[in-house]
C-alpha positions as a Python dict, from the first residue, in 0.01 Angstrom:
ca = {
    (1, 'M'): (0, 0, 0),
    (2, 'A'): (285, 238, 84),
    (3, 'R'): (431, 185, -267),
    (4, 'I'): (102, 310, -418),
    (5, 'I'): (48, 607, -187),
    (6, 'L'): (399, 747, -239),
    (7, 'P'): (371, 792, -620),
    (8, 'L'): (23, 943, -578),
    (9, 'A'): (156, 1195, -328),
    (10, 'A'): (434, 1291, -566),
    (11, 'L'): (184, 1334, -850),
    (12, 'A'): (-39, 1556, -636),
    (13, 'A'): (258, 1776, -548),
    (14, 'L'): (336, 1827, -918),
    (15, 'T'): (-22, 1894, -1028),
    (16, 'P'): (-16, 2277, -976),
    (17, 'Y'): (284, 2303, -1208),
    (18, 'V'): (130, 2092, -1485),
    (19, 'S'): (-168, 2329, -1533),
    (20, 'A'): (32, 2653, -1509),
    (21, 'G'): (59, 2917, -1780),
    (22, 'V'): (-174, 2994, -2071),
    (23, 'E'): (-241, 2748, -2354),
    (24, 'F'): (-439, 2852, -2663),
    (25, 'T'): (-702, 2601, -2771),
    (26, 'K'): (-861, 2798, -3058),
    (27, 'P'): (-769, 2850, -3338),
    (28, 'K'): (-619, 2504, -3366),
    (29, 'A'): (-267, 2451, -3494),
    (30, 'G'): (-269, 2462, -3874),
    (31, 'A'): (-625, 2598, -3894),
    (32, 'K'): (-729, 2784, -4211),
    (33, 'L'): (-927, 3100, -4137),
    (34, 'T'): (-1097, 3344, -4373),
    (35, 'A'): (-1018, 3715, -4375),
    (36, 'G'): (-1306, 3961, -4339),
    (37, 'S'): (-1463, 3765, -4054),
    (38, 'A'): (-1424, 3756, -3677),
    (39, 'I'): (-1152, 3547, -3517),
    (40, 'V'): (-1257, 3363, -3199),
    (41, 'V'): (-976, 3293, -2954),
    (42, 'E'): (-998, 3054, -2660),
    (43, 'W'): (-740, 2943, -2404),
    (44, 'Q'): (-696, 2740, -2086),
    (45, 'D'): (-444, 2666, -1813),
    (46, 'G'): (-136, 2495, -1950),
    (47, 'G'): (215, 2557, -2075),
    (48, 'D'): (479, 2759, -1893),
    (49, 'G'): (448, 3037, -1634),
    (50, 'P'): (204, 3118, -1353),
    (51, 'A'): (-149, 2978, -1350),
    (52, 'M'): (-434, 3185, -1494),
    (53, 'S'): (-565, 3239, -1139),
    (54, 'D'): (-245, 3436, -1074),
    (55, 'L'): (-296, 3660, -1377),
    (56, 'L'): (-492, 3984, -1376),
    (57, 'S'): (-539, 4134, -1724),
    (58, 'Y'): (-418, 4079, -2079),
    (59, 'E'): (-367, 4228, -2423),
    (60, 'L'): (-422, 4007, -2728),
    (61, 'F'): (-272, 4061, -3074),
    (62, 'L'): (-275, 3893, -3415),
    (63, 'C'): (83, 3859, -3539),
    (64, 'A'): (272, 3723, -3838),
    (65, 'G'): (632, 3636, -3915),
    (66, 'G'): (909, 3421, -3777),
    (67, 'N'): (970, 3306, -3422),
    (68, 'A'): (1243, 3565, -3356),
    (69, 'A'): (1126, 3907, -3238),
    (70, 'A'): (1305, 4083, -3526),
    (71, 'D'): (1122, 3866, -3783),
    (72, 'Q'): (764, 3921, -3662),
    (73, 'T'): (515, 4204, -3648),
    (74, 'V'): (183, 4285, -3482),
    (75, 'L'): (-90, 4311, -3745),
    (76, 'L'): (-398, 4374, -3535),
    (77, 'S'): (-500, 4441, -3177),
    (78, 'I'): (-784, 4204, -3083),
    (79, 'T'): (-826, 4344, -2732),
    (80, 'T'): (-617, 4573, -2513),
    (81, 'Q'): (-819, 4559, -2191),
    (82, 'G'): (-901, 4193, -2134),
    (83, 'S'): (-960, 4050, -1786),
    (84, 'F'): (-902, 3690, -1679),
    (85, 'A'): (-1188, 3730, -1431),
    (86, 'V'): (-1435, 3767, -1720),
    (87, 'G'): (-1352, 3446, -1904),
    (88, 'S'): (-1114, 3261, -2136),
    (89, 'E'): (-1239, 3381, -2474),
    (90, 'A'): (-1196, 3688, -2694),
    (91, 'S'): (-1289, 3779, -3051),
    (92, 'G'): (-1226, 4053, -3302),
    (93, 'M'): (-1279, 4135, -3668),
    (94, 'V'): (-987, 4068, -3902),
    (95, 'G'): (-996, 4278, -4219),
    (96, 'V'): (-880, 4155, -4558),
    (97, 'G'): (-602, 4411, -4584),
    (98, 'V'): (-404, 4330, -4269),
    (99, 'G'): (-196, 4044, -4411),
    (100, 'D'): (-97, 3813, -4693),
    (101, 'N'): (-240, 3482, -4816),
    (102, 'T'): (97, 3310, -4833),
    (103, 'P'): (286, 3127, -4699),
    (104, 'A'): (90, 2876, -4492),
    (105, 'N'): (91, 2903, -4111),
    (106, 'A'): (221, 3259, -4121),
    (107, 'Y'): (-7, 3382, -3841),
    (108, 'F'): (-11, 3336, -3465),
    (109, 'L'): (-152, 3505, -3154),
    (110, 'K'): (40, 3696, -2890),
    (111, 'M'): (-96, 3751, -2539),
    (112, 'I'): (70, 3989, -2294),
    (113, 'A'): (-72, 3903, -1950),
    (114, 'V'): (-13, 4104, -1632),
    (115, 'A'): (45, 3897, -1317),
    (116, 'K'): (-117, 3986, -985),
    (117, 'A'): (225, 3979, -820),
    (118, 'G'): (374, 4201, -1092),
    (119, 'G'): (549, 4148, -1423),
    (120, 'Q'): (418, 3997, -1743),
    (121, 'L'): (369, 3659, -1907),
    (122, 'I'): (397, 3672, -2287),
    (123, 'T'): (239, 3367, -2451),
    (124, 'Y'): (214, 3274, -2819),
    (125, 'S'): (-30, 3041, -2994),
    (126, 'D'): (36, 2775, -3254),
    (127, 'R'): (46, 2892, -3613),
    (128, 'F'): (-247, 2907, -3856),
    (129, 'S'): (-326, 3036, -4205),
    (130, 'Y'): (-555, 3295, -4362),
    (131, 'S'): (-723, 3306, -4702),
    (132, 'G'): (-884, 3608, -4868),
    (133, 'M'): (-612, 3855, -4766),
    (134, 'T'): (-536, 4138, -5008),
    (135, 'G'): (-229, 4284, -4838),
    (136, 'T'): (139, 4196, -4871),
    (137, 'F'): (393, 4117, -4600),
    (138, 'P'): (710, 4330, -4581),
    (139, 'A'): (1029, 4168, -4703),
    (140, 'S'): (1160, 4121, -4347),
    (141, 'I'): (851, 3921, -4250),
    (142, 'K'): (878, 3702, -4560),
    (143, 'T'): (1242, 3638, -4476),
    (144, 'G'): (1148, 3532, -4125),
    (145, 'L'): (875, 3303, -4254),
    (146, 'A'): (1115, 3135, -4497),
    (147, 'G'): (1280, 2956, -4206),
    (148, 'I'): (953, 2837, -4046),
    (149, 'S'): (842, 2475, -4067),
    (150, 'G'): (551, 2325, -3877),
    (151, 'T'): (293, 2503, -3666),
    (152, 'S'): (479, 2585, -3344),
    (153, 'G'): (477, 2953, -3246),
    (154, 'P'): (743, 3149, -3054),
    (155, 'D'): (843, 3038, -2704),
    (156, 'T'): (669, 3172, -2393),
    (157, 'E'): (842, 3464, -2218),
    (158, 'D'): (792, 3454, -1841),
    (159, 'Q'): (871, 3803, -1707),
    (160, 'T'): (660, 3778, -1393),
    (161, 'T'): (795, 3912, -1066),
    (162, 'S'): (962, 3663, -833),
    (163, 'G'): (1059, 3888, -545),
    (164, 'D'): (1275, 4129, -745),
    (165, 'A'): (1103, 4445, -864),
    (166, 'T'): (1337, 4465, -1163),
    (167, 'D'): (1201, 4139, -1305),
    (168, 'S'): (897, 4320, -1449),
    (169, 'V'): (1115, 4519, -1691),
    (170, 'A'): (1308, 4217, -1820),
    (171, 'G'): (1294, 4085, -2172),
    (172, 'D'): (1206, 4307, -2469),
    (173, 'Y'): (1071, 4588, -2249),
    (174, 'G'): (1404, 4616, -2069),
    (175, 'V'): (1600, 4686, -2389),
    (176, 'E'): (1669, 5050, -2472),
    (177, 'Y'): (1419, 5160, -2736),
    (178, 'T'): (1683, 5294, -2975),
    (179, 'M'): (1877, 4967, -2948),
    (180, 'Q'): (1584, 4751, -3062),
    (181, 'T'): (1543, 4619, -3415),
    (182, 'G'): (1252, 4484, -3616),
    (183, 'L'): (911, 4621, -3713),
    (184, 'T'): (775, 4595, -3357),
    (185, 'R'): (937, 4788, -3070),
    (186, 'Y'): (872, 4769, -2695),
    (187, 'A'): (837, 5067, -2461),
    (188, 'P'): (874, 5041, -2081),
    (189, 'M'): (585, 5074, -1840),
    (190, 'Q'): (456, 5428, -1797),
    (191, 'P'): (525, 5568, -1448),
    (192, 'V'): (243, 5652, -1208),
    (193, 'P'): (211, 6030, -1152),
    (194, 'P'): (293, 6142, -797),
    (195, 'T'): (31, 6287, -567),
    (196, 'K'): (227, 6612, -524),
    (197, 'I'): (427, 6833, -760),
    (198, 'T'): (773, 6871, -607),
    (199, 'A'): (976, 6976, -911),
    (200, 'T'): (1089, 7337, -919),
    (201, 'N'): (1303, 7326, -1234),
    (202, 'T'): (1074, 7386, -1532),
    (203, 'K'): (1350, 7355, -1791),
    (204, 'P'): (1267, 7092, -2060),
    (205, 'L'): (1444, 6761, -2012),
    (206, 'Y'): (1525, 6731, -2383),
    (207, 'P'): (1581, 6983, -2661),
    (208, 'T'): (1298, 7045, -2907),
    (209, 'S'): (1285, 6817, -3210),
    (210, 'S'): (1360, 6953, -3553),
    (211, 'A'): (1085, 6929, -3811),
    (212, 'S'): (1107, 6944, -4189),
    (213, 'I'): (836, 6935, -4453),
    (214, 'A'): (850, 6633, -4685),
    (215, 'T'): (899, 6732, -5050),
    (216, 'T'): (935, 6378, -5188),
    (217, 'I'): (788, 6037, -5113),
    (218, 'L'): (913, 5921, -4774),
    (219, 'P'): (1068, 5574, -4723),
    (220, 'I'): (870, 5291, -4566),
    (221, 'P'): (880, 5327, -4185),
    (222, 'K'): (1121, 5093, -4011),
    (223, 'I'): (895, 5079, -3703),
    (224, 'Q'): (533, 4977, -3762),
    (225, 'T'): (414, 4902, -3408),
    (226, 'T'): (515, 5007, -3056),
    (227, 'L'): (386, 4803, -2761),
    (228, 'T'): (393, 4969, -2419),
    (229, 'Q'): (435, 4746, -2116),
    (230, 'S'): (104, 4700, -1934),
    (231, 'Q'): (57, 4893, -1613),
    (232, 'T'): (65, 4675, -1299),
    (233, 'Y'): (-41, 4961, -1072),
    (234, 'S'): (-398, 4923, -950),
    (235, 'V'): (-637, 5136, -748),
    (236, 'S'): (-934, 5049, -532),
    (237, 'S'): (-1248, 5245, -455),
    (238, 'M'): (-1541, 5220, -220),
    (239, 'E'): (-1897, 5344, -216),
    (240, 'N'): (-1973, 5670, -35),
    (241, 'T'): (-2247, 5572, 209),
    (242, 'V'): (-2311, 5925, 338),
    (243, 'A'): (-2659, 6043, 237),
    (244, 'A'): (-2681, 6333, -5),
    (245, 'A'): (-2768, 6674, 137),
    (246, 'P'): (-3136, 6774, 95),
    (247, 'N'): (-3237, 7035, -161),
    (248, 'P'): (-3240, 7394, -37),
    (249, 'T'): (-3574, 7543, 75),
    (250, 'D'): (-3466, 7902, 119),
    (251, 'D'): (-3439, 8187, -129),
    (252, 'M'): (-3178, 7992, -327),
    (253, 'Q'): (-3437, 7725, -407),
    (254, 'K'): (-3680, 7995, -521),
    (255, 'F'): (-3405, 8126, -750),
    (256, 'L'): (-3341, 7778, -892),
    (257, 'N'): (-3714, 7720, -948),
    (258, 'R'): (-3717, 8011, -1192),
    (259, 'W'): (-3505, 7808, -1435),
    (260, 'K'): (-3731, 7500, -1444),
    (261, 'D'): (-3959, 7642, -1712),
}
């Protein structure tokens, strides 16, 4: 009996780690979707990182390209204010001009989830295809897709806080903006404004930018999308239970009554 109980106890101890992270269940790997219709996305506990019960909010994007950050781009924002407390499903319309029909399995989903303890969990779905697209991928995306085989998407990036406050700025968001490459860039989390203004020096931090009027066709932008790290700061509120003051009955009320007609 002891030989049976021991393995069961070990399995029970490992169970919380087996169901951790976020695993996309829809669209399926290798699915063929049609542009001009809504994409329905579903997910469940699984994969790497903290469990969904430890996650607070998420942003969900439709992406295309290779598995390396420099070879992929965000095509469409499906939702930017999702909550894990609401459910495990999201949907959004995908227009015909956001991507290309070829090659197969060029598309995948990217979820940036904010953990309750701080930091982010970046999860990618398996790859799938689209038909009916009228757009064209940039050359850099096509180059990244040339080295893709199969339906596996990029690896999960666990940037959740584990006791060190600097963990939340790790990964892509911790790289200096001007040092990043690729069509998608990552900006650090915006700071929370203080409750008091203590600065006395009103001199601008940076010199003004020069501006020139374009007289010829400008080159294709090297940066197509900038993703800002989700804010982990949260606020709480409570209902004011104090009863409202009664309406005036003096001369002021008589004055206000004149404007009711």
